[in-house]
VMD Tcl script that builds the backbone (N, CA, C; Angstrom):
set m [mol new atoms 501]
animate dup $m
set s [atomselect $m all]
$s set {name element resname resid chain x y z} {
  {N N MET 1 A 8.757 24.070 4.916}
  {CA C MET 1 A 8.310 23.990 6.302}
  {C C MET 1 A 7.292 25.084 6.606}
  {N N TYR 2 A 7.511 26.264 6.031}
  {CA C TYR 2 A 6.621 27.400 6.282}
  {C C TYR 2 A 5.200 27.078 5.824}
  {N N PHE 3 A 5.076 26.510 4.617}
  {CA C PHE 3 A 3.750 26.208 4.085}
  {C C PHE 3 A 3.086 25.069 4.855}
  {N N TYR 4 A 3.883 24.132 5.306}
  {CA C TYR 4 A 3.342 23.030 6.108}
  {C C TYR 4 A 2.803 23.557 7.435}
  {N N ARG 5 A 3.530 24.498 8.029}
  {CA C ARG 5 A 3.071 25.108 9.285}
  {C C ARG 5 A 1.754 25.865 9.065}
  {N N ILE 6 A 1.677 26.630 7.963}
  {CA C ILE 6 A 0.443 27.369 7.638}
  {C C ILE 6 A -0.711 26.383 7.452}
  {N N PHE 7 A -0.448 25.298 6.720}
  {CA C PHE 7 A -1.470 24.279 6.504}
  {C C PHE 7 A -1.942 23.691 7.838}
  {N N CYS 8 A -0.997 23.339 8.706}
  {CA C CYS 8 A -1.347 22.759 10.010}
  {C C CYS 8 A -2.101 23.755 10.885}
  {N N ASP 9 A -1.726 25.023 10.820}
  {CA C ASP 9 A -2.438 26.049 11.595}
  {C C ASP 9 A -3.887 26.177 11.127}
  {N N LYS 10 A -4.091 26.170 9.816}
  {CA C LYS 10 A -5.457 26.264 9.273}
  {C C LYS 10 A -6.263 25.003 9.597}
  {N N LEU 11 A -5.614 23.852 9.497}
  {CA C LEU 11 A -6.267 22.600 9.847}
  {C C LEU 11 A -6.652 22.587 11.324}
  {N N ASP 12 A -5.784 23.107 12.172}
  {CA C ASP 12 A -6.057 23.199 13.608}
  {C C ASP 12 A -7.296 24.051 13.868}
  {N N LYS 13 A -7.374 25.199 13.230}
  {CA C LYS 13 A -8.544 26.076 13.420}
  {C C LYS 13 A -9.815 25.376 12.952}
  {N N PHE 14 A -9.726 24.678 11.818}
  {CA C PHE 14 A -10.880 23.942 11.301}
  {C C PHE 14 A -11.318 22.862 12.286}
  {N N LEU 15 A -10.357 22.087 12.798}
  {CA C LEU 15 A -10.691 21.009 13.733}
  {C C LEU 15 A -11.260 21.550 15.038}
  {N N GLN 16 A -10.719 22.666 15.509}
  {CA C GLN 16 A -11.284 23.281 16.715}
  {C C GLN 16 A -12.741 23.668 16.485}
  {N N GLY 17 A -13.033 24.224 15.321}
  {CA C GLY 17 A -14.409 24.581 14.983}
  {C C GLY 17 A -15.310 23.357 14.914}
  {N N MET 18 A -14.791 22.279 14.313}
  {CA C MET 18 A -15.578 21.050 14.212}
  {C C MET 18 A -15.886 20.476 15.594}
  {N N VAL 19 A -14.901 20.490 16.476}
  {CA C VAL 19 A -15.105 19.966 17.831}
  {C C VAL 19 A -16.167 20.793 18.555}
  {N N LYS 20 A -16.107 22.101 18.395}
  {CA C LYS 20 A -17.109 22.965 19.033}
  {C C LYS 20 A -18.503 22.662 18.512}
  {N N VAL 21 A -18.632 22.519 17.203}
  {CA C VAL 21 A -19.934 22.208 16.604}
  {C C VAL 21 A -20.435 20.859 17.094}
  {N N LEU 22 A -19.550 19.872 17.124}
  {CA C LEU 22 A -19.962 18.543 17.583}
  {C C LEU 22 A -20.415 18.562 19.036}
  {N N PHE 23 A -19.733 19.317 19.886}
  {CA C PHE 23 A -20.155 19.413 21.289}
  {C C PHE 23 A -21.510 20.102 21.421}
  {N N VAL 24 A -21.742 21.129 20.641}
  {CA C VAL 24 A -23.045 21.807 20.677}
  {C C VAL 24 A -24.144 20.850 20.231}
  {N N VAL 25 A -23.907 20.103 19.160}
  {CA C VAL 25 A -24.897 19.135 18.684}
  {C C VAL 25 A -25.136 18.061 19.742}
  {N N MET 26 A -24.058 17.598 20.376}
  {CA C MET 26 A -24.186 16.570 21.404}
  {C C MET 26 A -25.028 17.078 22.581}
  {N N ILE 27 A -24.783 18.301 23.011}
  {CA C ILE 27 A -25.556 18.876 24.121}
  {C C ILE 27 A -27.017 19.063 23.714}
  {N N PHE 28 A -27.222 19.547 22.491}
  {CA C PHE 28 A -28.587 19.748 21.993}
  {C C PHE 28 A -29.350 18.425 21.959}
  {N N LEU 29 A -28.718 17.366 21.452}
  {CA C LEU 29 A -29.386 16.061 21.396}
  {C C LEU 29 A -29.680 15.512 22.786}
  {N N ALA 30 A -28.770 15.732 23.725}
  {CA C ALA 30 A -29.001 15.256 25.090}
  {C C ALA 30 A -30.181 15.985 25.726}
  {N N ILE 31 A -30.240 17.298 25.533}
  {CA C ILE 31 A -31.372 18.079 26.067}
  {C C ILE 31 A -32.668 17.650 25.406}
  {N N LEU 32 A -32.607 17.451 24.094}
  {CA C LEU 32 A -33.795 17.015 23.352}
  {C C LEU 32 A -34.275 15.653 23.857}
  {N N GLN 33 A -33.341 14.767 24.133}
  {CA C GLN 33 A -33.686 13.444 24.644}
  {C C GLN 33 A -34.383 13.557 25.999}
  {N N VAL 34 A -33.875 14.405 26.878}
  {CA C VAL 34 A -34.487 14.598 28.192}
  {C C VAL 34 A -35.887 15.182 28.049}
  {N N VAL 35 A -36.029 16.177 27.199}
  {CA C VAL 35 A -37.344 16.801 26.985}
  {C C VAL 35 A -38.340 15.773 26.463}
  {N N PHE 36 A -37.929 15.008 25.477}
  {CA C PHE 36 A -38.853 14.025 24.916}
  {C C PHE 36 A -39.177 12.915 25.909}
  {N N ARG 37 A -38.203 12.478 26.668}
  {CA C ARG 37 A -38.433 11.353 27.574}
  {C C ARG 37 A -39.284 11.750 28.777}
  {N N TYR 38 A -38.991 12.913 29.413}
  {CA C TYR 38 A -39.655 13.253 30.667}
  {C C TYR 38 A -40.806 14.236 30.525}
  {N N ILE 39 A -40.847 15.005 29.473}
  {CA C ILE 39 A -41.940 15.965 29.317}
  {C C ILE 39 A -42.985 15.448 28.333}
  {N N ILE 40 A -42.536 14.973 27.193}
  {CA C ILE 40 A -43.463 14.493 26.172}
  {C C ILE 40 A -43.843 13.029 26.412}
  {N N GLY 41 A -42.957 12.279 27.052}
  {CA C GLY 41 A -43.268 10.884 27.368}
  {C C GLY 41 A -42.863 9.906 26.278}
  {N N GLN 42 A -42.186 10.372 25.258}
  {CA C GLN 42 A -41.702 9.513 24.171}
  {C C GLN 42 A -40.181 9.616 24.099}
  {N N SER 43 A -39.532 8.499 23.979}
  {CA C SER 43 A -38.075 8.508 23.888}
  {C C SER 43 A -37.644 8.554 22.423}
  {N N LEU 44 A -36.605 9.335 22.155}
  {CA C LEU 44 A -36.049 9.387 20.802}
  {C C LEU 44 A -35.106 8.198 20.634}
  {N N SER 45 A -35.331 7.420 19.615}
  {CA C SER 45 A -34.536 6.207 19.443}
  {C C SER 45 A -33.143 6.479 18.891}
  {N N PHE 46 A -32.971 7.579 18.207}
  {CA C PHE 46 A -31.701 7.831 17.526}
  {C C PHE 46 A -30.721 8.679 18.331}
  {N N SER 47 A -31.199 9.476 19.275}
  {CA C SER 47 A -30.341 10.485 19.909}
  {C C SER 47 A -29.192 9.876 20.717}
  {N N GLU 48 A -29.469 8.791 21.420}
  {CA C GLU 48 A -28.425 8.177 22.234}
  {C C GLU 48 A -27.295 7.621 21.347}
  {N N GLU 49 A -27.686 7.002 20.256}
  {CA C GLU 49 A -26.696 6.433 19.336}
  {C C GLU 49 A -25.890 7.537 18.653}
  {N N PHE 50 A -26.568 8.562 18.173}
  {CA C PHE 50 A -25.866 9.684 17.546}
  {C C PHE 50 A -24.903 10.354 18.532}
  {N N ASN 51 A -25.341 10.534 19.767}
  {CA C ASN 51 A -24.470 11.146 20.776}
  {C C ASN 51 A -23.212 10.324 21.011}
  {N N ARG 52 A -23.363 9.022 21.001}
  {CA C ARG 52 A -22.202 8.149 21.182}
  {C C ARG 52 A -21.212 8.334 20.026}
  {N N TYR 53 A -21.715 8.381 18.800}
  {CA C TYR 53 A -20.843 8.545 17.631}
  {C C TYR 53 A -20.225 9.939 17.591}
  {N N ILE 54 A -21.015 10.938 17.940}
  {CA C ILE 54 A -20.497 12.312 17.984}
  {C C ILE 54 A -19.412 12.431 19.046}
  {N N PHE 55 A -19.608 11.752 20.172}
  {CA C PHE 55 A -18.610 11.783 21.236}
  {C C PHE 55 A -17.283 11.186 20.755}
  {N N VAL 56 A -17.344 10.062 20.052}
  {CA C VAL 56 A -16.126 9.430 19.541}
  {C C VAL 56 A -15.416 10.376 18.572}
  {N N TRP 57 A -16.165 10.984 17.662}
  {CA C TRP 57 A -15.567 11.937 16.720}
  {C C TRP 57 A -14.966 13.124 17.468}
  {N N SER 58 A -15.672 13.623 18.476}
  {CA C SER 58 A -15.157 14.758 19.249}
  {C C SER 58 A -13.846 14.412 19.935}
  {N N VAL 59 A -13.776 13.244 20.532}
  {CA C VAL 59 A -12.567 12.828 21.227}
  {C C VAL 59 A -11.399 12.708 20.253}
  {N N MET 60 A -11.628 12.079 19.117}
  {CA C MET 60 A -10.539 11.878 18.158}
  {C C MET 60 A -10.060 13.201 17.557}
  {N N LEU 61 A -10.980 14.083 17.220}
  {CA C LEU 61 A -10.583 15.381 16.651}
  {C C LEU 61 A -9.937 16.267 17.713}
  {N N ALA 62 A -10.483 16.248 18.929}
  {CA C ALA 62 A -9.886 17.047 20.010}
  {C C ALA 62 A -8.505 16.508 20.383}
  {N N SER 63 A -8.312 15.210 20.271}
  {CA C SER 63 A -6.986 14.642 20.535}
  {C C SER 63 A -5.968 15.169 19.529}
  {N N ALA 64 A -6.383 15.309 18.287}
  {CA C ALA 64 A -5.495 15.882 17.264}
  {C C ALA 64 A -5.148 17.327 17.607}
  {N N VAL 65 A -6.140 18.083 18.055}
  {CA C VAL 65 A -5.888 19.474 18.464}
  {C C VAL 65 A -4.910 19.497 19.634}
  {N N CYS 66 A -5.065 18.571 20.568}
  {CA C CYS 66 A -4.135 18.493 21.710}
  {C C CYS 66 A -2.719 18.172 21.252}
  {N N VAL 67 A -2.579 17.327 20.239}
  {CA C VAL 67 A -1.248 17.029 19.701}
  {C C VAL 67 A -0.650 18.291 19.108}
  {N N LYS 68 A -1.447 19.047 18.384}
  {CA C LYS 68 A -0.966 20.292 17.774}
  {C C LYS 68 A -0.446 21.255 18.834}
  {N N HIS 69 A -1.150 21.361 19.945}
  {CA C HIS 69 A -0.795 22.327 20.991}
  {C C HIS 69 A 0.072 21.704 22.095}
  {N N LYS 70 A 0.458 20.461 21.904}
  {CA C LYS 70 A 1.275 19.731 22.880}
  {C C LYS 70 A 0.665 19.795 24.277}
  {N N SER 71 A -0.628 19.545 24.347}
  {CA C SER 71 A -1.322 19.665 25.625}
  {C C SER 71 A -1.758 18.320 26.203}
  {N N HIS 72 A -1.227 17.221 25.686}
  {CA C HIS 72 A -1.472 15.935 26.319}
  {C C HIS 72 A -0.634 15.838 27.592}
  {N N ALA 73 A -1.064 14.995 28.475}
  {CA C ALA 73 A -0.317 14.786 29.713}
  {C C ALA 73 A 1.049 14.184 29.384}
  {N N ALA 74 A 2.062 14.641 30.087}
  {CA C ALA 74 A 3.412 14.126 29.865}
  {C C ALA 74 A 4.137 14.028 31.206}
  {N N VAL 75 A 4.945 12.994 31.337}
  {CA C VAL 75 A 5.755 12.823 32.537}
  {C C VAL 75 A 7.151 13.327 32.198}
  {N N THR 76 A 7.551 14.427 32.812}
  {CA C THR 76 A 8.840 15.052 32.477}
  {C C THR 76 A 9.796 15.089 33.664}
  {N N PHE 77 A 9.468 14.352 34.695}
  {CA C PHE 77 A 10.278 14.408 35.910}
  {C C PHE 77 A 11.745 14.077 35.633}
  {N N PHE 78 A 12.011 12.949 34.986}
  {CA C PHE 78 A 13.395 12.530 34.735}
  {C C PHE 78 A 14.048 13.343 33.628}
  {N N ILE 79 A 13.271 13.710 32.643}
  {CA C ILE 79 A 13.816 14.455 31.503}
  {C C ILE 79 A 14.350 15.817 31.931}
  {N N ASN 80 A 13.774 16.389 32.951}
  {CA C ASN 80 A 14.231 17.706 33.427}
  {C C ASN 80 A 15.673 17.676 33.940}
  {N N TYR 81 A 16.172 16.494 34.260}
  {CA C TYR 81 A 17.554 16.366 34.736}
  {C C TYR 81 A 18.559 16.147 33.606}
  {N N PHE 82 A 18.077 15.975 32.379}
  {CA C PHE 82 A 18.958 15.735 31.238}
  {C C PHE 82 A 19.497 17.044 30.697}
  {N N ASN 83 A 20.655 16.963 30.050}
  {CA C ASN 83 A 21.159 18.144 29.349}
  {C C ASN 83 A 20.389 18.303 28.034}
  {N N ARG 84 A 20.655 19.384 27.324}
  {CA C ARG 84 A 19.903 19.726 26.118}
  {C C ARG 84 A 19.984 18.631 25.059}
  {N N GLN 85 A 21.156 18.055 24.859}
  {CA C GLN 85 A 21.337 17.022 23.838}
  {C C GLN 85 A 20.542 15.761 24.167}
  {N N LYS 86 A 20.576 15.327 25.433}
  {CA C LYS 86 A 19.839 14.125 25.829}
  {C C LYS 86 A 18.325 14.375 25.762}
  {N N LYS 87 A 17.881 15.588 26.134}
  {CA C LYS 87 A 16.457 15.925 26.010}
  {C C LYS 87 A 16.009 15.822 24.559}
  {N N PHE 88 A 16.845 16.326 23.659}
  {CA C PHE 88 A 16.519 16.280 22.235}
  {C C PHE 88 A 16.414 14.830 21.752}
  {N N ILE 89 A 17.337 13.992 22.170}
  {CA C ILE 89 A 17.318 12.582 21.754}
  {C C ILE 89 A 16.046 11.891 22.267}
  {N N VAL 90 A 15.699 12.129 23.514}
  {CA C VAL 90 A 14.480 11.545 24.083}
  {C C VAL 90 A 13.258 12.062 23.334}
  {N N GLU 91 A 13.252 13.346 23.022}
  {CA C GLU 91 A 12.130 13.946 22.288}
  {C C GLU 91 A 11.966 13.294 20.919}
  {N N ILE 92 A 13.060 13.070 20.218}
  {CA C ILE 92 A 13.008 12.431 18.898}
  {C C ILE 92 A 12.497 11.001 19.022}
  {N N ILE 93 A 12.970 10.286 20.032}
  {CA C ILE 93 A 12.504 8.912 20.255}
  {C C ILE 93 A 10.998 8.892 20.513}
  {N N VAL 94 A 10.525 9.834 21.315}
  {CA C VAL 94 A 9.084 9.919 21.614}
  {C C VAL 94 A 8.295 10.197 20.336}
  {N N TYR 95 A 8.786 11.102 19.490}
  {CA C TYR 95 A 8.094 11.393 18.228}
  {C C TYR 95 A 8.052 10.169 17.329}
  {N N VAL 96 A 9.153 9.449 17.241}
  {CA C VAL 96 A 9.199 8.262 16.384}
  {C C VAL 96 A 8.239 7.192 16.902}
  {N N ILE 97 A 8.257 6.948 18.202}
  {CA C ILE 97 A 7.337 5.963 18.787}
  {C C ILE 97 A 5.887 6.404 18.571}
  {N N SER 98 A 5.624 7.683 18.749}
  {CA C SER 98 A 4.272 8.206 18.533}
  {C C SER 98 A 3.828 8.009 17.093}
  {N N LEU 99 A 4.715 8.299 16.148}
  {CA C LEU 99 A 4.372 8.137 14.732}
  {C C LEU 99 A 4.124 6.667 14.386}
  {N N ILE 100 A 4.913 5.774 14.968}
  {CA C ILE 100 A 4.689 4.342 14.734}
  {C C ILE 100 A 3.326 3.927 15.283}
  {N N PHE 101 A 3.024 4.349 16.511}
  {CA C PHE 101 A 1.731 4.011 17.114}
  {C C PHE 101 A 0.575 4.610 16.311}
  {N N LEU 102 A 0.692 5.882 15.930}
  {CA C LEU 102 A -0.386 6.528 15.179}
  {C C LEU 102 A -0.547 5.915 13.791}
  {N N GLY 103 A 0.567 5.505 13.179}
  {CA C GLY 103 A 0.480 4.817 11.895}
  {C C GLY 103 A -0.263 3.499 12.033}
  {N N PHE 104 A 0.048 2.757 13.098}
  {CA C PHE 104 A -0.660 1.512 13.387}
  {C C PHE 104 A -2.145 1.794 13.628}
  {N N LEU 105 A -2.450 2.811 14.408}
  {CA C LEU 105 A -3.839 3.178 14.694}
  {C C LEU 105 A -4.577 3.545 13.412}
  {N N PHE 106 A -3.910 4.272 12.532}
  {CA C PHE 106 A -4.519 4.657 11.260}
  {C C PHE 106 A -4.814 3.421 10.400}
  {N N VAL 107 A -3.826 2.562 10.223}
  {CA C VAL 107 A -3.998 1.376 9.373}
  {C C VAL 107 A -5.079 0.458 9.927}
  {N N GLU 108 A -5.029 0.194 11.218}
  {CA C GLU 108 A -6.028 -0.690 11.822}
  {C C GLU 108 A -7.408 -0.032 11.854}
  {N N GLY 109 A -7.446 1.301 11.997}
  {CA C GLY 109 A -8.718 2.010 11.934}
  {C C GLY 109 A -9.353 1.891 10.559}
  {N N VAL 110 A -8.532 1.980 9.519}
  {CA C VAL 110 A -9.039 1.788 8.154}
  {C C VAL 110 A -9.532 0.349 7.983}
  {N N ASN 111 A -8.756 -0.613 8.489}
  {CA C ASN 111 A -9.155 -2.024 8.364}
  {C C ASN 111 A -10.479 -2.314 9.060}
  {N N ILE 112 A -10.634 -1.815 10.277}
  {CA C ILE 112 A -11.886 -2.075 11.002}
  {C C ILE 112 A -13.050 -1.313 10.364}
  {N N SER 113 A -12.772 -0.151 9.797}
  {CA C SER 113 A -13.822 0.590 9.093}
  {C C SER 113 A -14.312 -0.189 7.883}
  {N N LYS 114 A -13.392 -0.852 7.192}
  {CA C LYS 114 A -13.786 -1.694 6.053}
  {C C LYS 114 A -14.669 -2.854 6.509}
  {N N LEU 115 A -14.360 -3.414 7.684}
  {CA C LEU 115 A -15.135 -4.545 8.185}
  {C C LEU 115 A -16.580 -4.169 8.512}
  {N N VAL 116 A -16.799 -2.947 8.975}
  {CA C VAL 116 A -18.144 -2.538 9.410}
  {C C VAL 116 A -18.864 -1.706 8.355}
  {N N LEU 117 A -18.312 -1.670 7.155}
  {CA C LEU 117 A -18.876 -0.835 6.088}
  {C C LEU 117 A -20.347 -1.136 5.833}
  {N N HIS 118 A -20.706 -2.406 5.833}
  {CA C HIS 118 A -22.095 -2.782 5.518}
  {C C HIS 118 A -22.898 -3.175 6.756}
  {N N GLN 119 A -22.335 -2.907 7.932}
  {CA C GLN 119 A -23.044 -3.229 9.174}
  {C C GLN 119 A -23.883 -2.023 9.584}
  {N N PRO 120 A -25.203 -2.182 9.680}
  {CA C PRO 120 A -26.043 -1.046 10.083}
  {C C PRO 120 A -26.034 -0.847 11.598}
  {N N ALA 121 A -26.168 0.405 11.997}
  {CA C ALA 121 A -26.292 0.724 13.421}
  {C C ALA 121 A -27.662 0.270 13.914}
  {N N ALA 122 A -27.739 -0.056 15.180}
  {CA C ALA 122 A -28.963 -0.643 15.737}
  {C C ALA 122 A -30.172 0.287 15.653}
  {N N ALA 123 A -30.029 1.518 16.094}
  {CA C ALA 123 A -31.188 2.413 16.190}
  {C C ALA 123 A -31.435 3.208 14.912}
  {N N THR 124 A -30.379 3.624 14.257}
  {CA C THR 124 A -30.546 4.517 13.095}
  {C C THR 124 A -30.501 3.795 11.764}
  {N N GLY 125 A -29.825 2.655 11.722}
  {CA C GLY 125 A -29.715 1.919 10.474}
  {C C GLY 125 A -28.618 2.432 9.545}
  {N N ILE 126 A -27.922 3.490 9.955}
  {CA C ILE 126 A -26.828 3.990 9.115}
  {C C ILE 126 A -25.619 3.065 9.248}
  {N N SER 127 A -24.729 3.129 8.298}
  {CA C SER 127 A -23.546 2.275 8.321}
  {C C SER 127 A -22.663 2.623 9.514}
  {N N MET 128 A -22.137 1.599 10.150}
  {CA C MET 128 A -21.245 1.796 11.296}
  {C C MET 128 A -19.914 2.425 10.887}
  {N N VAL 129 A -19.639 2.452 9.582}
  {CA C VAL 129 A -18.392 3.044 9.109}
  {C C VAL 129 A -18.312 4.522 9.507}
  {N N TYR 130 A -19.442 5.199 9.627}
  {CA C TYR 130 A -19.428 6.613 10.007}
  {C C TYR 130 A -18.917 6.809 11.433}
  {N N ALA 131 A -19.170 5.858 12.283}
  {CA C ALA 131 A -18.652 5.940 13.654}
  {C C ALA 131 A -17.186 5.515 13.697}
  {N N TYR 132 A -16.870 4.410 13.044}
  {CA C TYR 132 A -15.512 3.873 13.099}
  {C C TYR 132 A -14.505 4.690 12.308}
  {N N ALA 133 A -14.959 5.473 11.351}
  {CA C ALA 133 A -14.053 6.306 10.545}
  {C C ALA 133 A -13.379 7.383 11.393}
  {N N ALA 134 A -13.890 7.652 12.570}
  {CA C ALA 134 A -13.272 8.637 13.465}
  {C C ALA 134 A -11.866 8.209 13.869}
  {N N ILE 135 A -11.642 6.906 13.953}
  {CA C ILE 135 A -10.332 6.409 14.407}
  {C C ILE 135 A -9.241 6.734 13.390}
  {N N PRO 136 A -9.367 6.326 12.120}
  {CA C PRO 136 A -8.305 6.691 11.179}
  {C C PRO 136 A -8.241 8.189 10.901}
  {N N ALA 137 A -9.377 8.867 10.933}
  {CA C ALA 137 A -9.371 10.321 10.696}
  {C C ALA 137 A -8.584 11.024 11.799}
  {N N GLY 138 A -8.888 10.716 13.043}
  {CA C GLY 138 A -8.165 11.325 14.161}
  {C C GLY 138 A -6.694 10.977 14.137}
  {N N ALA 139 A -6.373 9.711 13.840}
  {CA C ALA 139 A -4.974 9.284 13.774}
  {C C ALA 139 A -4.239 10.035 12.663}
  {N N PHE 140 A -4.896 10.226 11.532}
  {CA C PHE 140 A -4.291 10.949 10.412}
  {C C PHE 140 A -3.940 12.380 10.814}
  {N N PHE 141 A -4.873 13.064 11.444}
  {CA C PHE 141 A -4.610 14.444 11.868}
  {C C PHE 141 A -3.515 14.491 12.932}
  {N N MET 142 A -3.512 13.508 13.835}
  {CA C MET 142 A -2.457 13.457 14.847}
  {C C MET 142 A -1.093 13.213 14.210}
  {N N ILE 143 A -1.047 12.403 13.155}
  {CA C ILE 143 A 0.208 12.170 12.437}
  {C C ILE 143 A 0.705 13.475 11.830}
  {N N LEU 144 A -0.194 14.214 11.177}
  {CA C LEU 144 A 0.205 15.494 10.571}
  {C C LEU 144 A 0.787 16.446 11.610}
  {N N PHE 145 A 0.134 16.545 12.762}
  {CA C PHE 145 A 0.588 17.478 13.792}
  {C C PHE 145 A 1.858 16.974 14.496}
  {N N THR 146 A 2.012 15.658 14.610}
  {CA C THR 146 A 3.236 15.116 15.201}
  {C C THR 146 A 4.421 15.375 14.282}
  {N N ILE 147 A 4.212 15.230 12.981}
  {CA C ILE 147 A 5.284 15.540 12.025}
  {C C ILE 147 A 5.678 17.009 12.129}
  {N N GLU 148 A 4.686 17.882 12.257}
  {CA C GLU 148 A 4.986 19.308 12.412}
  {C C GLU 148 A 5.825 19.553 13.674}
  {N N SER 149 A 5.441 18.945 14.791}
  {CA C SER 149 A 6.191 19.112 16.041}
  {C C SER 149 A 7.599 18.537 15.913}
  {N N PHE 150 A 7.711 17.404 15.250}
  {CA C PHE 150 A 9.013 16.784 15.026}
  {C C PHE 150 A 9.922 17.727 14.231}
  {N N LEU 151 A 9.389 18.271 13.133}
  {CA C LEU 151 A 10.182 19.186 12.296}
  {C C LEU 151 A 10.552 20.452 13.059}
  {N N ASP 152 A 9.622 20.975 13.854}
  {CA C ASP 152 A 9.913 22.156 14.685}
  {C C ASP 152 A 11.023 21.867 15.683}
  {N N SER 153 A 10.974 20.681 16.282}
  {CA C SER 153 A 11.975 20.308 17.266}
  {C C SER 153 A 13.359 20.197 16.629}
  {N N VAL 154 A 13.427 19.583 15.455}
  {CA C VAL 154 A 14.708 19.445 14.751}
  {C C VAL 154 A 15.227 20.816 14.352}
  {N N LYS 155 A 14.336 21.658 13.831}
  {CA C LYS 155 A 14.743 23.005 13.419}
  {C C LYS 155 A 15.250 23.808 14.610}
  {N N LYS 156 A 14.535 23.723 15.729}
  {CA C LYS 156 A 14.935 24.439 16.939}
  {C C LYS 156 A 16.284 23.935 17.437}
  {N N HIS 157 A 16.454 22.625 17.444}
  {CA C HIS 157 A 17.715 22.032 17.904}
  {C C HIS 157 A 18.872 22.449 16.992}
  {N N ASN 158 A 18.660 22.398 15.706}
  {CA C ASN 158 A 19.707 22.775 14.753}
  {C C ASN 158 A 20.037 24.267 14.859}
  {N N GLY 159 A 19.028 25.075 15.096}
  {CA C GLY 159 A 19.240 26.520 15.258}
  {C C GLY 159 A 20.037 26.833 16.501}
  {N N GLN 160 A 19.841 26.082 17.562}
  {CA C GLN 160 A 20.563 26.302 18.811}
  {C C GLN 160 A 22.032 25.924 18.682}
  {N N HIS 161 A 22.335 25.041 17.739}
  {CA C HIS 161 A 23.706 24.596 17.569}
  {C C HIS 161 A 24.391 25.251 16.365}
  {N N GLY 162 A 23.731 26.239 15.775}
  {CA C GLY 162 A 24.366 27.007 14.708}
  {C C GLY 162 A 24.479 26.307 13.383}
  {N N ILE 163 A 23.622 25.284 13.144}
  {CA C ILE 163 A 23.654 24.600 11.864}
  {C C ILE 163 A 22.825 25.401 10.877}
  {N N SER 164 A 23.422 25.697 9.728}
  {CA C SER 164 A 22.715 26.503 8.735}
  {C C SER 164 A 21.723 25.645 7.971}
  {N N LYS 165 A 20.819 26.298 7.251}
  {CA C LYS 165 A 19.807 25.594 6.493}
  {C C LYS 165 A 20.424 24.744 5.388}
  {N N GLY 166 A 21.535 25.176 4.850}
  {CA C GLY 166 A 22.152 24.453 3.754}
  {C C GLY 166 A 22.921 23.227 4.187}
  {N N ALA 167 A 23.194 23.097 5.456}
  {CA C ALA 167 A 24.012 21.971 5.940}
  {C C ALA 167 A 23.208 20.728 6.092}
}
mol reanalyze $m
mol bondsrecalc $m
mol representation Tube
mol addrep $m
């Protein structure tokens, strides 16, 4: 568990860096597009398409970071009235449902990426797989971080009830 946590922490830092770089590139391309369109009088044909793909990648990678930090929106109104054992059961159910959904998202993301492998993008001509690959990539990272949270939750619950590591 210790090494998995270290791996997830390093992956989190890497993904945060990637999201920052992608946002900077997206802002730079948007500014460049405005400069070319309104000052130079020529529109860049590729910038709008690249920005769209960068945005999708940013959202998927940032969503994984949010899973790592448990910063997605959550409705906890009813759960706050549960005792510790019922909260734990609900938490486990949520993790299992999340893993099932993310597994489905990953598999279907891979399938749709295969379908668009040879489809060129309209403005740039690059394969659409580069845009669609964000879906399985983001789902994969979210699965890794959900597993980490699941294991942390089980460990915390077992520690609170005095269960030893050997049991």
